[in-house]
LUMTIRO-346934 format. One record per residue: residue in three letters; x, y, z of N, C-alpha, C in turn. Coordinates in nm, 3 decimals. Each point is the difference from the previous one (the first is absolute). Layout:
BEGIN
code,nx,ny,nz,cax,cay,caz,cx,cy,cz
ala,X,Y,Z,X,Y,Z,X,Y,Z
...
This chain:
BEGIN
code,nx,ny,nz,cax,cay,caz,cx,cy,cz
unk,-1.676,1.861,-0.933,0.123,-0.026,0.077,0.120,0.057,-0.075
unk,0.068,0.092,0.065,0.117,0.057,-0.066,0.118,-0.098,0.010
unk,0.000,-0.075,0.107,0.117,-0.085,0.026,-0.027,-0.144,-0.041
unk,0.101,-0.062,-0.059,-0.017,-0.138,-0.045,0.060,-0.094,0.104
unk,-0.075,-0.102,0.040,0.053,-0.097,0.096,0.102,-0.090,-0.069
unk,0.110,-0.025,0.067,0.099,-0.094,-0.054,-0.062,-0.139,-0.013
unk,0.033,-0.065,-0.109,-0.047,-0.137,-0.026,0.109,-0.096,0.048
unk,-0.032,-0.076,0.105,0.102,-0.084,0.065,-0.043,-0.146,-0.003
unk,0.084,-0.084,-0.059,-0.029,-0.143,-0.009,0.035,-0.070,0.131
unk,-0.096,-0.072,0.055,0.017,-0.069,0.129,0.067,-0.136,-0.021
unk,0.120,-0.014,0.055,0.079,-0.123,-0.017,0.016,-0.033,-0.149
unk,0.017,0.103,-0.078,0.001,-0.013,-0.146,-0.139,0.030,-0.051
unk,-0.057,-0.098,-0.068,-0.141,0.011,-0.043,-0.069,-0.127,0.050
unk,-0.028,0.000,0.129,-0.035,-0.122,0.074,-0.120,-0.078,-0.057
unk,-0.098,0.070,-0.052,-0.117,-0.072,-0.052,0.020,-0.054,-0.142
unk,0.113,0.032,-0.058,0.028,-0.045,-0.137,0.103,-0.113,-0.003
unk,0.105,0.014,0.082,0.108,-0.100,0.005,0.040,-0.017,0.146
unk,0.047,-0.120,0.037,0.036,-0.030,0.140,0.081,0.113,0.063
unk,-0.047,0.045,0.116,0.057,0.115,0.070,0.151,-0.011,0.026
unk,0.065,0.117,-0.005,0.142,0.011,0.037,0.093,-0.086,-0.085
unk,-0.044,-0.034,-0.122,0.088,-0.072,-0.093,0.047,0.098,-0.107
unk,0.108,-0.035,-0.068,0.049,0.089,-0.106,-0.103,0.014,-0.111
unk,-0.075,-0.108,-0.026,-0.105,0.006,-0.103,-0.109,0.099,0.041
unk,-0.031,0.006,0.128,-0.101,0.094,0.050,0.051,0.144,-0.009
unk,0.128,0.019,0.029,0.063,0.133,-0.013,-0.006,0.045,-0.146
unk,0.034,-0.092,-0.090,-0.002,0.033,-0.143,-0.141,0.036,-0.048
unk,-0.099,-0.072,0.051,-0.139,0.028,-0.035,-0.039,0.140,0.047
unk,0.040,0.036,0.122,-0.029,0.134,0.052,0.066,0.107,-0.088
unk,0.122,-0.026,-0.043,0.070,0.096,-0.088,-0.075,0.015,-0.133
unk,-0.056,-0.111,-0.049,-0.081,0.008,-0.124,-0.119,0.094,0.018
unk,-0.053,0.004,0.124,-0.114,0.088,0.029,0.043,0.144,0.023
unk,0.129,0.029,-0.022,0.053,0.137,0.014,-0.026,0.058,0.140
unk,0.029,-0.080,0.101,-0.020,0.048,0.138,0.101,0.110,0.033
unk,-0.037,0.083,0.097,0.094,0.101,0.052,0.094,-0.061,0.102
unk,-0.047,-0.107,0.065,0.080,-0.064,0.104,-0.044,-0.145,0.016
unk,0.087,-0.079,0.059,-0.032,-0.139,0.034,0.034,-0.020,0.146
unk,-0.092,-0.067,0.071,0.022,-0.031,0.142,0.035,-0.148,0.012
unk,0.106,-0.028,0.076,0.041,-0.138,0.026,0.029,-0.016,0.149
unk,0.017,-0.125,0.044,0.031,-0.030,0.139,0.135,-0.070,0.007
unk,0.077,0.030,0.105,0.128,-0.072,0.015,0.013,-0.068,0.136
unk,0.065,-0.115,-0.005,0.041,-0.076,0.119,0.148,-0.029,-0.012
unk,0.065,-0.017,0.114,0.141,-0.041,-0.001,0.004,-0.151,0.017
unk,0.072,-0.067,-0.090,0.007,-0.146,0.009,0.120,-0.042,0.085
unk,0.012,-0.130,0.025,0.101,-0.051,0.094,0.143,0.030,-0.043
unk,0.022,0.015,-0.131,0.136,0.029,-0.047,0.026,0.151,-0.012
unk,-0.099,0.082,0.039,0.022,0.144,0.011,-0.055,0.086,-0.112
unk,-0.039,-0.062,-0.112,-0.053,0.080,-0.112,-0.145,0.042,0.027
unk,-0.043,0.101,-0.074,-0.140,0.043,0.008,-0.077,-0.063,-0.113
unk,-0.105,-0.073,0.036,-0.085,-0.060,-0.103,-0.135,0.071,-0.002
unk,-0.059,0.001,-0.119,-0.126,0.070,-0.021,-0.112,-0.102,0.014
unk,-0.073,0.014,0.111,-0.101,-0.099,0.037,-0.087,0.065,0.106
unk,-0.128,-0.029,-0.002,-0.089,0.067,0.095,-0.010,-0.071,0.135
unk,-0.035,-0.127,-0.002,-0.029,-0.070,0.125,0.127,-0.029,0.079
unk,-0.016,-0.022,0.128,0.113,-0.042,0.083,0.030,-0.149,-0.020
unk,-0.100,-0.072,-0.053,0.018,-0.144,-0.025,-0.021,-0.030,-0.148
unk,0.052,-0.114,-0.042,0.002,-0.035,-0.142,-0.126,-0.073,-0.046
unk,-0.083,-0.044,0.096,-0.104,-0.099,-0.031,-0.106,0.046,-0.100
unk,-0.045,0.125,0.009,-0.111,0.044,-0.086,0.042,0.010,-0.146
unk,0.119,0.048,-0.024,0.037,0.036,-0.138,0.095,-0.097,-0.069
unk,0.064,-0.090,0.076,0.103,-0.085,-0.063,-0.021,-0.148,0.030
unk,0.087,-0.081,-0.059,0.001,-0.144,0.028,0.090,-0.032,0.120
unk,0.042,0.103,0.072,0.079,-0.020,0.123,-0.086,0.029,0.121
unk,0.058,-0.014,0.119,-0.075,0.036,0.121,0.096,0.052,0.106
unk,-0.057,0.062,0.102,0.082,0.058,0.107,0.033,0.146,-0.027
unk,0.082,0.057,0.089,0.029,0.143,-0.005,0.100,0.036,-0.109
unk,-0.029,0.108,-0.069,0.091,0.051,-0.104,0.138,0.025,0.060
unk,0.003,0.061,0.118,0.128,0.042,0.060,0.089,-0.116,0.044
unk,-0.058,-0.119,0.005,0.079,-0.116,0.042,0.061,-0.075,-0.118
unk,-0.024,0.047,-0.122,0.053,-0.063,-0.121,0.109,0.086,-0.061
unk,0.100,-0.064,-0.059,0.104,0.073,-0.072,-0.053,0.042,-0.136
unk,0.071,0.092,-0.064,-0.041,0.042,-0.134,-0.001,-0.119,-0.095
unk,0.102,-0.084,0.011,0.008,-0.118,-0.088,-0.125,-0.089,0.016
unk,-0.039,-0.022,0.125,-0.120,-0.082,0.026,-0.125,0.068,-0.058
unk,-0.009,0.132,0.019,-0.118,0.073,-0.049,-0.006,0.001,-0.152
unk,0.116,0.010,-0.063,0.004,0.002,-0.147,-0.041,-0.135,-0.060
unk,0.007,-0.105,0.081,-0.042,-0.133,-0.048,-0.151,-0.021,0.008
unk,-0.069,0.093,0.065,-0.146,-0.013,0.013,-0.069,0.067,-0.119
unk,-0.127,-0.031,-0.013,-0.079,0.063,-0.106,-0.121,0.071,0.061
unk,-0.021,0.123,-0.043,-0.121,0.075,0.036,-0.108,-0.039,-0.100
unk,-0.116,-0.041,0.052,-0.110,-0.045,-0.087,0.046,-0.099,-0.107
unk,0.090,-0.089,0.040,0.050,-0.108,-0.089,0.082,0.046,-0.119
unk,0.025,0.131,-0.014,0.075,0.039,-0.120,0.103,0.111,0.015
unk,-0.012,0.084,0.103,0.090,0.116,0.008,0.104,-0.015,0.110
unk,0.111,0.070,-0.019,0.106,0.000,0.100,-0.023,0.116,0.098
unk,0.044,-0.019,0.123,-0.002,0.111,0.097,0.116,0.094,-0.035
unk,-0.028,0.127,-0.029,0.110,0.091,-0.036,0.068,0.063,0.121
unk,0.122,0.049,-0.023,0.066,0.084,0.100,-0.040,0.145,-0.029
unk,0.030,0.088,0.097,-0.026,0.142,-0.022,0.077,0.050,-0.123
unk,0.125,-0.045,-0.015,0.079,0.042,-0.116,-0.063,-0.046,-0.131
unk,-0.053,-0.123,-0.002,-0.069,-0.049,-0.121,-0.110,0.097,-0.042
unk,-0.077,0.046,0.099,-0.113,0.091,-0.027,0.052,0.136,-0.048
unk,0.102,0.052,0.067,0.057,0.129,-0.040,0.052,-0.005,-0.143
unk,0.061,-0.112,-0.035,0.057,-0.011,-0.134,-0.108,-0.005,-0.108
unk,-0.115,-0.059,0.033,-0.113,-0.004,-0.096,-0.063,0.140,-0.013
unk,-0.019,0.067,0.114,-0.063,0.133,-0.003,0.092,0.101,-0.068
unk,0.127,-0.006,0.033,0.103,0.083,-0.063,-0.045,0.145,-0.020
unk,-0.050,0.062,0.108,-0.035,0.142,0.001,-0.123,0.034,-0.085
unk,-0.074,-0.101,-0.047,-0.119,0.029,-0.083,-0.113,0.057,0.085
unk,0.003,-0.030,0.130,-0.101,0.056,0.089,0.060,0.001,0.141
unk,-0.075,0.055,0.093,0.044,0.002,0.139,-0.022,-0.139,0.062
unk,0.084,-0.034,0.097,-0.019,-0.126,0.073,-0.030,0.029,0.147
unk,-0.114,-0.050,0.046,-0.037,0.009,0.141,0.037,-0.134,0.064
unk,0.104,0.001,0.082,0.046,-0.121,0.067,-0.063,-0.005,0.139
unk,-0.088,-0.097,0.022,-0.054,-0.016,0.135,0.090,-0.093,0.080
unk,0.048,0.048,0.112,0.081,-0.082,0.090,-0.096,-0.088,0.077
unk,-0.016,-0.123,-0.046,-0.099,-0.091,0.056,0.063,-0.078,0.115
unk,0.113,-0.064,-0.029,0.068,-0.081,0.101,0.084,0.084,0.095
unk,0.044,-0.063,0.107,0.086,0.067,0.098,0.141,0.017,-0.057
unk,0.070,0.100,0.052,0.141,0.024,-0.036,0.020,0.018,-0.150
unk,-0.094,0.062,-0.065,0.011,0.022,-0.145,0.053,0.140,-0.032
unk,-0.002,0.091,0.098,0.031,0.141,-0.027,0.143,0.019,-0.050
unk,0.095,-0.055,0.073,0.140,0.028,-0.030,0.039,-0.050,-0.140
unk,-0.038,-0.124,-0.030,0.036,-0.057,-0.131,-0.071,0.075,-0.113
unk,-0.125,0.038,0.023,-0.072,0.081,-0.100,0.075,0.130,-0.026
unk,0.039,0.068,0.106,0.072,0.127,-0.015,0.130,-0.017,-0.077
unk,0.071,-0.108,0.030,0.128,-0.026,-0.068,-0.022,-0.019,-0.150
unk,-0.102,-0.079,-0.035,-0.028,-0.027,-0.142,-0.046,0.128,-0.070
unk,-0.089,0.075,0.064,-0.048,0.126,-0.058,0.118,0.096,-0.022
unk,0.087,0.011,0.100,0.116,0.090,-0.011,0.090,-0.042,-0.115
unk,0.017,-0.131,-0.014,0.083,-0.055,-0.108,-0.057,0.035,-0.138
unk,-0.132,-0.013,-0.014,-0.064,0.031,-0.129,0.005,0.150,-0.031
unk,-0.008,0.081,0.104,0.011,0.145,-0.020,0.143,0.036,-0.040
unk,0.096,-0.066,0.064,0.142,0.033,-0.024,0.050,-0.053,-0.134
unk,-0.038,-0.122,-0.035,0.064,-0.063,-0.116,-0.090,-0.016,-0.122
unk,-0.132,0.014,0.018,-0.088,-0.027,-0.115,-0.090,0.119,-0.035
unk,0.038,0.117,0.048,-0.070,0.125,-0.036,-0.148,0.005,0.041
unk,-0.039,-0.080,0.097,-0.133,0.020,0.059,0.010,0.124,0.088
unk,-0.114,0.061,0.034,0.009,0.106,0.100,-0.103,-0.022,0.110
unk,0.008,0.085,0.102,-0.084,-0.017,0.118,-0.148,-0.008,-0.035
unk,-0.041,0.075,-0.103,-0.142,0.004,-0.037,-0.049,-0.128,-0.065
unk,0.090,-0.089,-0.034,-0.041,-0.130,-0.054,-0.046,-0.095,0.110
unk,0.024,0.037,0.126,-0.025,-0.093,0.111,-0.095,0.059,0.103
unk,-0.084,-0.087,0.053,-0.082,0.033,0.117,0.004,-0.125,0.087
unk,0.037,0.017,0.127,0.013,-0.116,0.089,-0.109,0.010,0.106
unk,-0.086,-0.102,0.005,-0.114,0.005,0.091,-0.001,-0.122,0.092
unk,-0.073,0.013,0.110,-0.014,-0.114,0.091,-0.109,0.028,0.102
unk,-0.055,-0.110,0.054,-0.083,0.009,0.122,0.090,0.006,0.122
unk,0.122,-0.049,-0.015,0.090,-0.017,0.114,0.080,0.127,0.025
unk,-0.035,0.068,0.108,0.062,0.129,0.028,0.150,-0.012,0.019
unk,0.046,-0.110,0.062,0.144,-0.011,0.025,0.079,-0.015,-0.129
unk,-0.061,-0.061,-0.103,0.069,-0.013,-0.129,0.011,0.138,-0.067
unk,-0.108,0.077,0.006,0.003,0.135,-0.059,0.099,0.089,0.075
unk,0.004,-0.013,0.132,0.098,0.078,0.079,0.143,-0.038,-0.039
unk,0.021,-0.129,-0.027,0.134,-0.045,-0.039,0.041,0.060,-0.135
unk,-0.095,0.009,-0.094,0.030,0.063,-0.129,0.032,0.148,0.022
unk,-0.081,0.066,0.079,0.019,0.143,0.028,0.138,0.026,0.061
unk,0.039,-0.088,0.091,0.131,0.015,0.065,0.116,-0.029,-0.095
unk,-0.026,-0.085,-0.098,0.104,-0.035,-0.098,0.018,0.113,-0.101
unk,-0.112,0.051,-0.052,0.005,0.108,-0.100,-0.133,0.075,0.004
unk,0.002,0.117,0.064,-0.127,0.073,0.017,-0.046,0.070,-0.127
unk,0.072,-0.020,-0.110,-0.044,0.054,-0.129,-0.094,-0.096,-0.074
unk,-0.001,-0.127,0.040,-0.087,-0.097,-0.068,-0.146,0.030,0.031
unk,-0.086,-0.017,-0.098,-0.142,0.031,0.019,-0.069,-0.117,0.071
unk,-0.071,0.033,0.107,-0.063,-0.102,0.083,-0.151,0.011,-0.002
unk,-0.067,-0.116,0.003,-0.146,-0.005,0.005,-0.046,-0.080,0.121
unk,-0.096,0.055,0.074,-0.052,-0.067,0.120,-0.129,-0.072,-0.035
unk,0.004,-0.133,0.007,-0.118,-0.081,-0.028,-0.090,-0.008,0.123
unk,-0.131,0.004,-0.023,-0.091,-0.018,0.113,-0.131,-0.063,-0.043
unk,-0.052,-0.088,0.086,-0.138,-0.045,-0.020,-0.082,0.031,0.124
unk,0.057,0.086,0.087,-0.068,0.032,0.126,-0.043,0.145,0.011
unk,0.094,0.093,-0.028,-0.033,0.141,0.025,0.090,0.092,-0.080
unk,-0.063,0.085,-0.081,0.078,0.098,-0.077,0.066,0.101,0.093
unk,-0.071,0.044,0.103,0.060,0.101,0.089,0.119,-0.056,0.079
unk,-0.008,-0.128,0.040,0.116,-0.063,0.066,0.118,-0.011,-0.097
unk,-0.031,-0.033,-0.125,0.106,-0.011,-0.102,0.068,0.136,-0.019
unk,-0.079,0.106,0.001,0.056,0.136,-0.015,0.091,0.033,0.118
unk,-0.044,-0.036,0.120,0.083,0.026,0.120,0.136,-0.066,-0.013
unk,0.000,-0.126,-0.044,0.128,-0.071,-0.016,0.079,0.059,-0.117
unk,-0.070,0.034,-0.108,0.066,0.052,-0.120,0.087,0.122,0.030
unk,-0.047,0.083,0.095,0.076,0.120,0.039,0.139,-0.037,0.050
unk,0.008,-0.111,0.072,0.127,-0.035,0.068,0.105,-0.050,-0.097
unk,-0.040,-0.040,-0.121,0.097,-0.051,-0.097,-0.002,0.084,-0.128
unk,-0.064,0.117,0.008,-0.009,0.088,-0.117,-0.049,-0.077,-0.123
unk,-0.109,-0.074,0.018,-0.051,-0.087,-0.108,-0.048,0.082,-0.119
unk,-0.004,-0.067,-0.113,-0.046,0.059,-0.125,-0.151,-0.022,-0.016
unk,-0.046,-0.118,0.042,-0.139,-0.037,-0.029,-0.063,-0.086,0.110
unk,-0.133,0.002,0.000,-0.081,-0.084,0.088,-0.072,-0.099,-0.092
unk,-0.001,-0.129,0.037,-0.060,-0.103,-0.085,-0.114,-0.068,0.076
unk,-0.120,0.058,-0.001,-0.111,-0.059,0.074,-0.074,-0.106,-0.082
unk,-0.047,-0.101,0.070,-0.090,-0.097,-0.062,-0.123,0.077,-0.050
unk,-0.052,-0.043,-0.114,-0.112,0.071,-0.063,-0.120,0.015,0.094
unk,-0.019,-0.097,0.090,-0.115,0.006,0.092,0.009,0.118,0.097
unk,0.120,0.054,0.019,0.019,0.113,0.093,-0.018,0.135,-0.065
unk,0.004,0.003,-0.132,0.016,0.128,-0.069,-0.129,0.080,-0.005
unk,0.009,0.125,0.047,-0.111,0.094,-0.012,0.054,0.127,-0.066
unk,-0.091,0.080,-0.052,0.042,0.128,-0.059,0.075,0.083,0.104
unk,-0.051,-0.003,0.124,0.061,0.081,0.107,0.140,-0.046,0.037
unk,0.021,-0.134,0.014,0.135,-0.038,0.042,0.102,0.008,-0.113
unk,-0.048,-0.004,-0.125,0.091,0.027,-0.113,0.047,0.145,0.009
unk,-0.095,0.092,0.021,0.035,0.143,0.012,0.091,0.023,0.118
unk,-0.032,-0.065,0.112,0.081,0.016,0.122,0.147,-0.036,-0.027
unk,0.020,-0.117,-0.060,0.137,-0.045,-0.028,0.069,0.093,-0.099
unk,-0.072,0.038,-0.106,0.060,0.085,-0.103,0.033,0.139,0.054
unk,-0.087,0.052,0.087,0.026,0.132,0.059,0.123,-0.001,0.089
unk,0.034,-0.118,0.051,0.121,-0.011,0.082,0.123,-0.036,-0.085
unk,-0.022,-0.006,-0.131,0.114,-0.016,-0.090,0.027,-0.142,-0.048
unk,-0.093,-0.092,0.026,0.021,-0.140,-0.041,-0.082,-0.034,-0.124
unk,0.056,-0.083,-0.085,-0.076,-0.060,-0.109,-0.085,-0.112,0.060
unk,-0.112,-0.029,-0.062,-0.086,-0.110,0.046,-0.010,-0.103,-0.113
unk,0.054,-0.120,0.027,-0.008,-0.111,-0.095,-0.083,-0.110,0.064
unk,-0.112,-0.033,-0.059,-0.091,-0.096,0.064,0.004,-0.137,-0.069
unk,-0.028,-0.103,0.077,0.004,-0.139,-0.047,-0.118,-0.076,0.060
unk,-0.039,-0.110,-0.052,0.019,-0.048,-0.135,-0.133,0.024,-0.069
unk,0.001,0.080,-0.105,-0.124,0.052,-0.059,-0.019,-0.066,-0.135
unk,-0.097,-0.091,-0.007,-0.005,-0.090,-0.116,-0.120,0.015,-0.093
unk,-0.101,0.077,0.041,-0.118,0.010,-0.087,-0.022,0.146,-0.040
unk,-0.064,0.017,-0.113,-0.016,0.133,-0.058,-0.073,0.101,0.092
unk,-0.112,-0.039,0.064,-0.068,0.099,0.085,0.089,0.051,0.114
unk,0.079,-0.092,0.061,0.086,0.043,0.111,0.117,0.084,-0.051
unk,0.054,-0.038,-0.116,0.107,0.080,-0.061,-0.051,0.143,-0.024
unk,-0.122,0.008,-0.051,-0.061,0.131,-0.028,-0.016,0.082,0.129
unk,-0.046,-0.069,0.106,-0.020,0.069,0.129,0.133,0.050,0.056
unk,0.105,-0.083,-0.010,0.131,0.041,0.050,0.051,0.122,-0.077
unk,-0.024,0.000,-0.131,0.041,0.116,-0.081,-0.077,0.125,0.045
unk,-0.129,-0.020,0.028,-0.082,0.114,0.045,0.048,0.054,0.134
unk,0.055,-0.089,0.084,0.055,0.044,0.130,0.135,0.069,-0.016
unk,0.057,-0.010,-0.120,0.126,0.071,-0.025,0.126,-0.072,0.045
unk,-0.005,-0.134,0.012,0.122,-0.072,0.040,0.110,0.022,-0.105
unk,0.124,-0.014,0.043,0.114,0.023,-0.089,0.036,-0.124,-0.080
unk,-0.038,-0.116,0.050,0.033,-0.123,-0.071,-0.094,-0.112,0.039
unk,-0.023,-0.092,-0.095,-0.089,-0.113,0.022,0.077,-0.128,-0.030
unk,0.011,-0.084,0.101,0.070,-0.128,-0.013,-0.105,-0.107,-0.030
unk,0.016,-0.068,-0.114,-0.106,-0.091,-0.045,0.055,-0.129,-0.058
unk,-0.077,-0.109,0.023,0.030,-0.127,-0.066,-0.035,0.007,-0.149
unk,-0.081,0.099,-0.035,-0.043,0.024,-0.139,0.044,0.139,-0.045
unk,0.129,0.023,-0.012,0.043,0.138,-0.031,-0.051,0.048,-0.135
unk,-0.041,-0.094,-0.085,-0.056,0.038,-0.130,-0.133,0.074,0.013
unk,-0.066,-0.012,0.116,-0.130,0.066,0.019,0.012,0.146,0.046
unk,0.120,0.038,0.045,0.016,0.135,0.057,0.009,0.104,-0.111
């Protein structure tokens, strides 16, 4: 393999430390990742918090929808009994340009605030466009980012069809296609790359599958065990 797949930590280093926490981000950085993938939701007071689920029940001592709680309420909760829910800025400040950040727009209405924060970090903290990749399953969120700033790098997430993802990617001049590992074949990796897209696959956690993805020539591997890549 002439090309090296990017090593991308999923929600930080999810299998090592509670996902989407600053401790998990720090662990991923220890593994010298090329990028870290996180999820954002907009909370009731308008800030973007880094959290995967739409509800608090699985990961915290709270319950109900993330979007119905203020930042103050969310900061009073504990993830896995010990960690705080971070804001997007908290995560950016920890990463501090050490690697790329893949922000997945998980919740609704996250595009505009994400763009504002990214623009702010580019303008005032010497980050640049290549430090960011904004991905989503939600086409309307990606369209909103494209309409706000068509220079931002966009990734189209899919667990259904690589060719459908490519069709949509054209309309927003996307940078990458992010297929679930179960969809990935040597042929559809080539198809996407021949059309000019990077292929970043998720979530690839065991050595044989990591090896197979590398053999298929993917551009990046998103893993709960980034230390294995």
